[in-house]
MARZA-349947 format. One record per residue (C-alpha): residue in one letter; x, y, z; residue number from 1. Coordinates in steps of 0.2 Angstrom, whole numbers, plus 5000, padded with zeros to 4 digits. Example, Ala and Ser with C-alpha at 12.3 -4.5 7.8 and 13.67 -1.06 7.14 Angstrom:
 rest   xx   yy   zz  nr
    a 5062 4978 5039   1
    s 5068 4995 5036   2
END
This chain:
 rest   xx   yy   zz  nr
    m 5527 6259 6096   1
    s 5539 6245 6097   2
    s 5533 6230 6107   3
    d 5550 6230 6116   4
    w 5550 6249 6121   5
    i 5556 6245 6138   6
    g 5571 6236 6132   7
    d 5575 6250 6121   8
    a 5573 6263 6134   9
    i 5585 6255 6146  10
    k 5602 6261 6140  11
    r 5612 6258 6156  12
    p 5605 6243 6166  13
    g 5608 6245 6184  14
    a 5616 6262 6184  15
    f 5601 6271 6193  16
    t 5601 6258 6206  17
    k 5619 6260 6209  18
    k 5618 6278 6211  19
    a 5604 6276 6224  20
    e 5614 6263 6233  21
    e 5629 6275 6234  22
    r 5618 6287 6243  23
    g 5611 6274 6255  24
    m 5593 6273 6247  25
    n 5584 6261 6236  26
    a 5579 6266 6218  27
    k 5561 6271 6223  28
    e 5567 6283 6237  29
    f 5580 6290 6226  30
    s 5568 6293 6211  31
    q 5557 6303 6223  32
    q 5571 6313 6229  33
    v 5577 6317 6211  34
    t 5560 6321 6204  35
    s 5556 6333 6218  36
    n 5573 6342 6216  37
    p 5578 6340 6198  38
    d 5589 6356 6198  39
    e 5601 6347 6209  40
    y 5604 6332 6197  41
    d 5610 6331 6179  42
    t 5599 6328 6165  43
    r 5603 6309 6164  44
    t 5599 6306 6182  45
    v 5582 6315 6181  46
    r 5577 6305 6165  47
    q 5583 6289 6174  48
    a 5572 6294 6189  49
    n 5557 6297 6178  50
    l 5559 6280 6169  51
    a 5561 6271 6186  52
    k 5544 6278 6192  53
    t 5536 6273 6175  54
    l 5543 6255 6176  55
    s 5537 6254 6195  56
    k 5520 6259 6189  57
    l 5520 6245 6176  58
    r 5526 6232 6188  59
    n 5513 6237 6201  60
    r 5499 6236 6187  61
    k 5506 6219 6182  62
    k 5505 6212 6200  63
    n 5486 6217 6202  64
END
């Protein structure tokens, strides 16, 4: 695995956050909504939500 897999995984920086803000949520709230109702969103948004959850887990692990 590449050591910079995170950079390689993020193709559209800020796009998911922008989608969340357009709906009046933060990225965490929006990712929970998308992953609990994946049929209501397109494939790209579902993938972005899954990546956002993964990155938040990494961020939390780094802080502890």
